[in-house]
N, C-alpha and C positions, 0 to 999 in steps of 0.2 A: 437244249436251251437255244434261244435265238437272240440276235442283236440287231438293232437298227442303227443306221449311220446318222450322226448329228448333221452331217452335210453330205450332199451327193452331187458334186460339181459336174459329173459326167452324165447324170440322169440315167444311170445304168441300173437295171433291176438286179439286185444282189440277193441270192438265196443263201441264207446262212444255215449251216447244218450243225448238228450237235458236236461239241468238242470231244467228248469221250464218254464211254459207258463203262463205269467201274462198279464193282460190287461194294465198294466202300468209298467215302469221300477222299479226295486227294489231300495230301498235306500241303500247306501253303508254301513250303520251301522246296517243293518238288521242282526239278528241272522242267521248264515249260509247263507248269501247273495251269489249271484252268483259269486262274486269275491273270496269267501273263500271256496266254495264247493270243496271237494276232488273229482276229476273226478272218475267215477265208471265204473266197468265192467258190462257187461250184465250178465244175470243169467247163461247162458250156460258156459261162460268163467270162472266165479267165482267158479262154482261147480267143475271145473276140474283143477283149479290151483294146482300145487304141494304143498304139505302140509308144506314143509320146507321154503317156500319163501313168502315174503310179499312185496307188493308194497306200499311204505309209502311216504307221502307228505314231501318234503324237505321244511322246514320253510323259507329258504332263497329265494325260487322261487316256487310259488304255482303250476307251471306247469312242474317242474322237479321231477323225482322220484328217489328213491334209493332202493337198494336191501338189505335185512337184514334177519337174521335167526330168527326163532321163535320156541317155544316149542309146544307140541301137544295139549295144552289146547286151542289153537286158535279156535274161533267159525268158523264154515264153513257150507255151504249148500251142501249136497250131496244126490242125488237121492230123492229129495223132503223132506229131513230131515235136520233140524237145529241141528247140533251137537255142544255142548258146553262142554268143559273140558272132551271130549271123551265120553259123554253121550248124548242120544237123549233128546232134550229139546222140540222140536215141530216136529210133523210128518205131512205129507200131505201138505207140503208147496206149494202153487200155483206157477206156472211158472212166474207170473208177480211180484213176490217178489224177491228182490235182497239184497245182503249183501256187505257192504264195510268194509274190515278189518281196524282196528285201532291200537290196541296194541296186546301184546301176549295173552291177555285174553278177549279183547273187540272188538266190531264191531258195525256198524250201520245197521239197517234194513230199507228198503224202498220198495216202490211198484209203479207200473205204471198202468195207465188206458188208454183206447182208447178214453175217453171223458174228456173234461175239465169241471171243476165244482168248486164251492166255498166250497163244502163239499163232501168228499168221505168216504166210509167205505170199507177198504181193509181187506181181510182174510189173516192171517199169517199161519194158520195150527192148528193142534189139540194138546191140552194139556190134559193129563189125568193121573190118578194114581200117583199123586205127591202132597205133601203138599205145599200149597201156601198161601201167604198173599197179599191181595190187600189193597191199600189205595185209596179211591175213594171219589169224591164229592157227598155227598148225598143231599146237597142243593147247590145252586149257590155259596154260600160263604164258605162252610165248608166241611172238610173231616172226614171220619171215617174208621175203618179197617173192613175187611171181610176175613175170612179164608175159605179154601175149599180144594178140591182134584182134580178138573178138570176145564176145560175151562168154563163150564156153571156156575161155582161159581164166575167168575170174573165180577164184576158189571160194568155197563156203567159209564163212567167218571173216570176210574181208572187212577191214576197218578203215582203210583209205584206198581210194581209187583215183589215179591220175591218168588223164588221157592227153595225148599229143594231137592237137587239131591242126591239120594242114589243109590248105585249099585244094579241093579236088581229091582229098584222101589218098594222095600218091605217096606211098611209103618209100618209094625209090628216089625221092628228091630230098635228101637230107639237108641240102643247102637252103631250101625254103625256110623263111623265118616262121616258126610255128607259134601257135598260141596253145594254152593249156587249160584244161577243164578238170576241176577237182570235185569229187563226190565224197562227202563225209557222212556216214551213218551216225545217228545221234541218239541221245537219251531223250525220250519224249514222254513227259509225265512219269509214270511208273514202268515204262517200257524201254527196252534197248533194241536198237535196230542194227543189223549187219547186212552187208551186201553179198551176193553170190550170183554166179552165172549158171545157165543150164545148157543142155546140148543143142538147143535151138538158137543159141547166141543171145538169149534174152537175159538182161540184167534184172535181178530180183532183189527185194529187201525182205529180210526176215525180222519180224517184230515179236518180241517175247518178254514176258514179265518174270518168268521163273517161279511163278506161284499160280497153280490152277485156279485159285480163287480171285485172282486179279485179271479181269478180262476187259476187252474192248472190241469195237467193231471198226475202228479207224485210227489213223495216226495223222496228225496235221503236219508235224515237222519231223518226219522220220529221217530225211536225208537233206543235207545242205549241199548246194551246188554253187560253184563260183568259177570265174574264168579270168585269165590274165595272160600277159605276154612274157612274164618272168616267173618260172616255176617256184623259186624260193620266196619271192615277194608274195606270190599267190598263196602259198602255204601260211606265211606269216600273217598276211591280211585276213585270211579265212579264220585262223584261230583267234585273232583279236576280235573279229566280229562275233564269233561264238562265245568268247569270254564275256563280252558285253551283253549278248542276248540271253545267255543262260544264267550268269552269276554263280555258277557252280564250280568253276575252276579259274586258275590264274595262269597267265603265260609266264614263261621262264624269266624273262627280263625284269619282271616285277618282284621276283622272289629273293629272299635272303639266301646268299650262297654260303654253305658250310665251309669252315676253314680247311677241312680235309682235302678240298679240291686242289689246293696249291702246295701240298706236301706229299712226299712219297710214303706209301703204306705197305703193310704186310697183313695178309689174312691167313688164318690158321687152317682153313678148310682142306685144301689139297695137300697141305703139309702133314696133317694128322687125322683128317676126317673127324669122327666123333670121339677119337681117342686123345683129343687135345688135353694137355696137362700143363701145369705151371712151369716145370723144368724145361719142357720142350719149347715153350714160348720164350723163356729166357735164352735158351740156346740159339733159337732162330734170330732173335733181336741182336744177340752178341755177334753172330757170324755176319749179319748184314752190316753192322756198324764197323766191325774190324776190316771189312772189305772196302770201306770208304763210301758206302751208300746207306746211311742210317735211316731206318724207318722212323717217321714222325707221327704216323697214326697206325693203330692196330685194330683189327677186327677179330675178336674172339668169337669164332663161329660156333655152330652147333656142337654141343658136348660139355658145356659148362653148367647147364641147368639141372634142377632137381626134378627128375622124371622117373617114371616107372613104365615097364612094358610087359604086359601079361602075355604077349605073343613071342617073347624071346625068353626061353627058359634056360637057366644056367645049366651047363653041361650038355645041352642038346645042340645038334647041328644048327648052324645059322641058316635061316630062311630068308632069301633075298626079298627085300621089301618089308620085312617084319619091323624094321626100324621106324616105319611110318605109322605104326600102331602105338608108339610111345605117347604118354600123356604127362602133362605137367602136374607136379605134386604141390609145389609152392613157388613163389616168385624169387626165392633165394637161390644161391649157388649150391652145387652138389658137393660131395665130400672131397672131390679132387681139389677144390679151391677153398675148402674150409676144414680146419683141423677138428677132428672128433676124438672120442675116447678110443676109437679103433687104432690099435698100435700100428697097423699097416699104413695108416695115414699120417704117420709121424712127420713126414717131410712136407706135408701140405702147409700152405700159409695159414695164418690165424683165421683169415677170412678174405673175401674178395677185395675189400678195401685195403687190407694190408698188402695184398699182392699187387694191386694196381698202383699203389703208392711206391712200392719197391721198383717196379719196372719203369715208371715215369722218372724216378730219381736216378736210376742207374743207366738208363738208355736214352734219356732225353726225349721221351715220347710227349707229344703235345695233346694227342687225342686217343682215347681208348673207347672203342665201340664194342658192344656185344650183340649177338644174334638172338632174335626170338621170332616165332611165327605170329601171324596176325591173331590166331586163337591161342597164343601162348606157346604151344608146341604143335608138331605135325598132327598128332591125334587129339589136339585140344587139351582140356583139363580133365583130371580124374574126377568123375562125379562123386559127390558125397565125401570127399576127403576133408580132413580137418581144416586145411588152409585154403581149400578151393570151393567149398560148398556155399560160401557167401556170394559167389558169383553165379550160383544156380546153373551150373553146366548141365546140359542134357545130351545124352548119347544120340547122335544123329547120323544117318547114313546118307552121304552125298549122292546126288543124282545129277548127272551131266545132261546138258541140252543135246538135242539131236545134231546141232551144228558141230559141237565138239566131238561127238562120237563119229561123225562122218570123216574126220581127219585122223590125226595120229593119237593112239593111246599113249598114256603116260603111266609109268610104274607107280609113282607116288600117288597119283590120283586113283589108280586101280586099287591100291592097297587101302587107301582111306575109305573108298567105297566098301571094301571088304570088312575092315576093322571098325569103321565108324569113327566119328570125331566127337569129343566132348565139347559141344558148342556152347559158348558163353551166352547167357541171357542178354539180349540187346539192352535191356534196362539196367544191366550191371556192367556193361563194357567200359563205360567211363571210369567207374570205380576200379576195375581191373587194371586198365592202362595207368591210371594215376598211382595205384599201389605199386605196380611193377616199376614204373619209371622213377618214382620218388625213392624207392628202395635203391635203385641203381645209382641215382645221384648221391645218395648217402654213402655209397661205396666208391665214390670218386669216378664213376663211369661217365663218359662225356656224351654218348649218343648210342643209337641202336640201328641195326639193320633188321628190317621187318619183312619177313618172308611169307610165302604161301598166301598171298593176298587175294588171289582170285577164288579161293575156296568158298567165298560167300555166295557166289552165284549158284553153287550146287546145294546149298542148304537153306534156300530162301523160301521154300514152301511153308506156309502158315506164319511167315514172318514179314509179310508185306511185299515180297518180291525182291528180285536181285538188285534193282536200282535203288530202292528205298533202303534196303539193308546195307548196301555198300556205302551209300551216303552217310548213314547213321554211324557206321564203324569208322569211316574215314574222318568224319568230323571229330569223333571222340579221340581218335589217334592223334590227329594234328593238334588238337587242343591240349592233350597231355604233353606232347613234345614241346609246345610253346610254353607251357606252364613249368615244366621241369628242367629242360635243357636250355643252354644259353646261346646256341649257335645254329638253330634250325637243324639239329643234329640227327638226321634220319636218312637212311638209304632204303628205298622201297624195292621190293624184289618179288618176282613171280606175280606181277600185277599188270600185265600188258593187255588187259581188257579195257574197252572204253568205259565200262562201269567204273573202273578205278581212275583212268586217265582224266575223264571229264569230271571227277570229283577231287582233283589235286589242287587244293587252294594254296597250300603252303609248302608241301614237300617239294624239294628242289632236285633230288637225285633219284633216278630209277634205273634199275638194271634193264638193258635194252636187248637182251638176247638170252637164248638158252645158255646153260652152263658152259664154262670152259672145261673141256674133257681132255686132260693131258695124255691119256692113254689111248685115245682114238684119233689116229692120223687123218681120218676122213672128215673130221669136223673142224679142222683148223681153219681152212679157207672159208667154209660156210659161216663160221663165227664172225669173221671180219666183214664179209659181205652183208650178212644179216644186220649187224649193228649199224653199218653205214646207211643202208636203205631205211631201216626203221627210224633212224634219226631225222629223216625228212619230216616225219609226222611227230614223233615223240619229242624231238629237240625243240619244238615250239612251246612245250609245256614244262619240261624238266631238262636237266643236264643228263644225257644218256650215259649210263655206267657200262663200260665195255667189259667188266668183270676182271678177275684176277688172271694171272698166267704164270707159268714157270719161266724163269730167266735162263735156266739150264735145260734146253729142250731143242729139238730139231727145228721147231717153228718159233723159237724165242724171238728172233729179230723181226719176224713177220708180225708178231703181236706187239712188240715194243714200238715199232714204227707206227703201227695203227694207233697206239695210245698217244704217241707224240703228236699226231695230227688230229686226234679225236676230240680235243678240248675237254677231256674227261678226267675222273680220278685215275691216278696211276698207282697200282698196287700189285704185288706178286703174292704167290702162295708157295714159295720155295720151301722145301724141307730144310731144316737147319744144316748149314754148311754146304748146301748144294746150290750154288749161285754162279752165274756168269757175270762177274763184276764189270767186265769190259762192256757188255751190253747195258747193264744198269747205269754205268757212269755216263752213258750217252742220253739217259733219261733224267738222272738224279744229280743235282748239284751237291757239293761236299757238305752243305748245311742241311741236306735232306729235303730241300724244296725242289720243285719241278718247274719246267718252262711250259706252262699250259697255254694252248692256243685259245683264242677268244670265244669261238662259237662251237656248237656241235659239228664234228666232222661229217660231211655228207658227200655223196657221189657227185662228180662233175656233171654238168648239164648233158654232155654227150654220152653219159653212162646211164641215164635215168631209165631208158627203155631197153637196155641190153642185159643179158644174163652173164655176169662175169665168172660164174661158177661152171656152167654147163654148155655154153654155146660154142666152145672150142676155139674161139678166135679173139675174145675181148679181154683187155686188161681193165682192172678197176682203178679209177682215180678218185681220191678223196681230197677235198680242198678245205682250207681254213685260212684264217687271218690271225696275225699278231698285231701289236700296236703299230709297227712300222713296215711290216713285210707280209707277204703271203707265203703259204706252204702247200705243197701238193705231195701226197703219198701215192705211189703207183705200185699195184700188187698184181701178181699172177695167181689168181684163185682157181685156174682151170686144172683139171686132171687129177685132183686129189679126192674129191668127194662128190656126192649127188644130193640135190635138194630132196627132202622127204615129200611125201604126198604127190608124187608124180607117177603116172602110169608107165612112162617110158624113161627109165633112168639112164639109158645108155646113149641117148641122142647126142651127136656131135662131140662125144668125149674125146679128149686127146690124151696121149700117154703123159705120165708125170715127168718125162724127160724132155718133152717138146717145148721149144721156145715160142712164146707168143710175142708178136710185135705190135706196137701201138704208137700213137703220137700224143705228145704233151704240149700244151701251150700256156703261156702266162694268162691267157684269157680264161683258162679253166678255173681260175680263182675268182669267185663271185665277190661283188662289192669292193673291187680293188681300188675304187675311187676313195675309199676310206683311208688308204695309206699313200696314194699317189700324190695328192696335193697340187698346188699351183706351179711348182717348179719342175714338174715332171716333163721329161723329154719325149715320152711315149715308148721308150725302150725299157727293158728290164735286165737286171743281172740275175742269172740263173746259176745256182750252185747245186751240184749233185753231191750228196753225201757219200754214196758208195764210190764214185770215181774221184772225188775230191777235185772236181773240175769246175771252172768258172767260165761262163760264156755270156755274150750279150745278144739280146733278141728283141725285136719289136713285139708289142703285146699280142698282136693277132697272129704272129707267126707260130709255126710248130716245129718240134724236133722229134726225132724217132727214138724209140727205146725198145729193147728186147729183153724179156725175162723168162726164166724157166719157172715151173711150178714151185710155189712157196718162196720165190724170190721177189724182192721189192726194192724200191729206192725212194728217197725223199728229196724233194727239190725246194730250196728256198728261193722265192721269187721276190726280188726287191726292186722298187721303182728307181730308175736312174734319174737324178734331178740335177739341175744346173745351179751351181753356187759361184758367186763372184764372177759371173759372166763367162768364165772359161773352164771351170772345174765341173766335170760330170762325175757324180759320186752316188754310190748305193751301198748301204751297210748290209752285210750278210749275217753278222752275229758270231756266236761261238761255233766255229766249224767242227768242234769235237762233239757237238750235241746234235741229236736227230733233228730237233726243231731249233735250228741255230738262231733264227730270227726272234724267237721267243725271249732271248736274253736282252733285247733292245727295248728300252722304254721310251726314248725320245731322241730325235735328231734335229738340230737347228744350226743355222749359220750365225756366226758372231762376227760383227764388223760391218763395214759399209758394203751393202750388196752390189753397189755400182763400182766398187774397187776390184782390183785384180788380186788383192791379198786379203787374208783373213783366216779364220779357223772354223772348222765344223765341230760342234760340240755334241757328243753322244753320251747319253745316260743309260746305264744298264746294270746287269748283275750276273754273277757266275764267273767261273774261272776257266782258263784254257786259251785256245788260239782264236783271237778275234780276227775276222776277215772282212774286207770290203772291196768294192770295185771303185777304182779311181782312174779317170782318164789321164791324169798327170801325176807324176811322182810327188808326194807331199814333202815338205821341208822337214817335218819332224812330228813327234807325237808325245803326249804326256798323259799319264793316268793319275787322277787325284793330285794333280800338281807336280808329279814327279816325271821327269823325262824318261821315256822308255825307248828301247831299240825297236826299230821298225824295218820290215823287209818289204820290197816291192818287186814284182815280176812284170816286166814290160810286155811280155807276150800275151798275157791275159788280163793285165791291169789289176792284179790282185795285190792288195796291201794287207799285211798281217802284223799283229802285235800280240805278244804273250801277256795274258793277265794272270797275275799271281793269285794263289788260293787265298792269300790274306785279304784280297779285295772282293771275295766271293759275294758278300752280302750287298754290295753296291759299289759302283765306280762311275767316275766322270772322266771321259776321254776327250781330249782335244787333238784334232789333226790339223796341222798348220800348212798353209799354202802361201 
């Protein structure tokens, strides 16, 4: 098709080319469907457009244009070079690549081919001599980071690419203020794009539909590019632009947050695996509660459903992976959770509802979630069974894309390819979800964890392709959640493909890494690093879920501190009676609530382009904010494990007994202005949890730290403010908690600010030892109107007050001067 402009103020000849060639019409609600595509210029025209002008789509009429001015940062293609923010980002750009300007700093990249196909690989040009960070799918389900300096370091299936742009491309001048360029491969119509590099340092994008019948010869908006001086602002701004442009997903801050985020939980998976049973659940809840860390939400993981497995024969040796051949028989619970006429089940509860009511009543649970797969179970539904045939399941054998096959194989995926899955008819999926979820609600279940979500891309042949199929299932799932549950009660899992991410309209929590593997010491450090880096991208759309962990484990504190700074759900999967309550009490308050930080925990700016797992020299710093303070977790992830999908896994490895040194600064906490306020002196009070030490430091100054493998520390960073002209004060919070500042809700001065006397009023929650920095010794302290004993140390200016457990749910503290 072709379009003519209603106005052409530049008097430039614009040759419009066809939007897309498909074997069937596009659906109107497709991401970037033909009705919403911005008409684009051919490569010759765009390379010679005047730099001061932009043709921008008028929202009131998609075929009218308007003229506007823009600054010199606008991306442009010139003489085979992509120039972003005045610097060369990609050189040697082929003539079949074109650029569609969007905003003053952003644009879309696309390409065209002479052939139509369901899968294309287009070259974009050369990237070299620049620090870069890739987030890529190393398995069909999961992402990990990769850093490098050139196009050849960009893995297949990259879903986010961040470049550090320095003038002169001098990598040895870290003190230069860099700018950042981000590349985000998108969903374009019925096609998904991903990035990859080749041995010639060329950046490529792969465009695929997942269905041989869905073909095209071009993509208009395959890759989004944007630039900025602040990496986290850049990521946030980019995702908001894409949210508006696509209409297919929503950013995190607009979503309803489930209540489980603010309370402590327990998941049954690593405690029982598929042998989960009612008595075991009761035993685990009891031992957690008796230790003073009661679980307030429970996830009954895989093992509660009514399934059958033709590949696991009773009495025969277990075949590893055969569990992924199991299929769902009905939406109801199995005989472990429902009493039957079988005498061996005499101890089973009457039904799931009876059991859920029992554990809520006896253990004070607020939320009970259960697990299910996107297709019901790992192997989908049993075809032609009495209770499943109405969903018209069809035995389908998954087929992975070449990109997935080029990275790491996965046992679950391999087995599903072997055994097949009973795929639900897309026309019946809404009915299936509604039947399942309405039944669960009738059993007093509060929400679900929905696993195996990326399976759809492997079964999309003859079903309209991976993008369309994912959109259809995601819409049905989120509609059912909204209709049946009261609290946006869903945790998404095994869904770290952009097919799913860019269709997340309502879902607010998504697992951000491969599983926690308690028996594999080599994966503990990788787990923490992977989630932190993945959260740069994922955290703009959802709250990243760091997964469960064991509290009684060699790496328990490593995981616990990561959860404390992660701004994420906090839950363990301990076996009944096997807990480290000392560690848990640093995460969990006596009432079962947690001190969750405000944002997704992400690496500090100086960690973005380093490898904290394998470079042999770098510590990982993760920052976050509370209402009144900042927090930084510092981790030594070196020497314990190696990233998968690397040719040389021994490079720069250090022994697991070697100490790594690094530097920490209050400036590592981004957006500190949110807590510093007008009264800030410019200095910060720094509290080390491990050392129990308090120090004062200007915001831009640094201090040293040394950690051995799997060692970590967490620092509360509190702005020192001036009160009553002479008092310099900064709250630390509950010093017995990893995220001590999370206990503080507000701080204000009461009295005449021009006076030398008055009180500082602090509102918070939790019990334990409250601490703060005070330049002068206070006259006294009261909590909820009752005077309390206060201690003051002149050497470090630390004031402490003990808050009794009776005030755990909330307290008002006044410190008098």
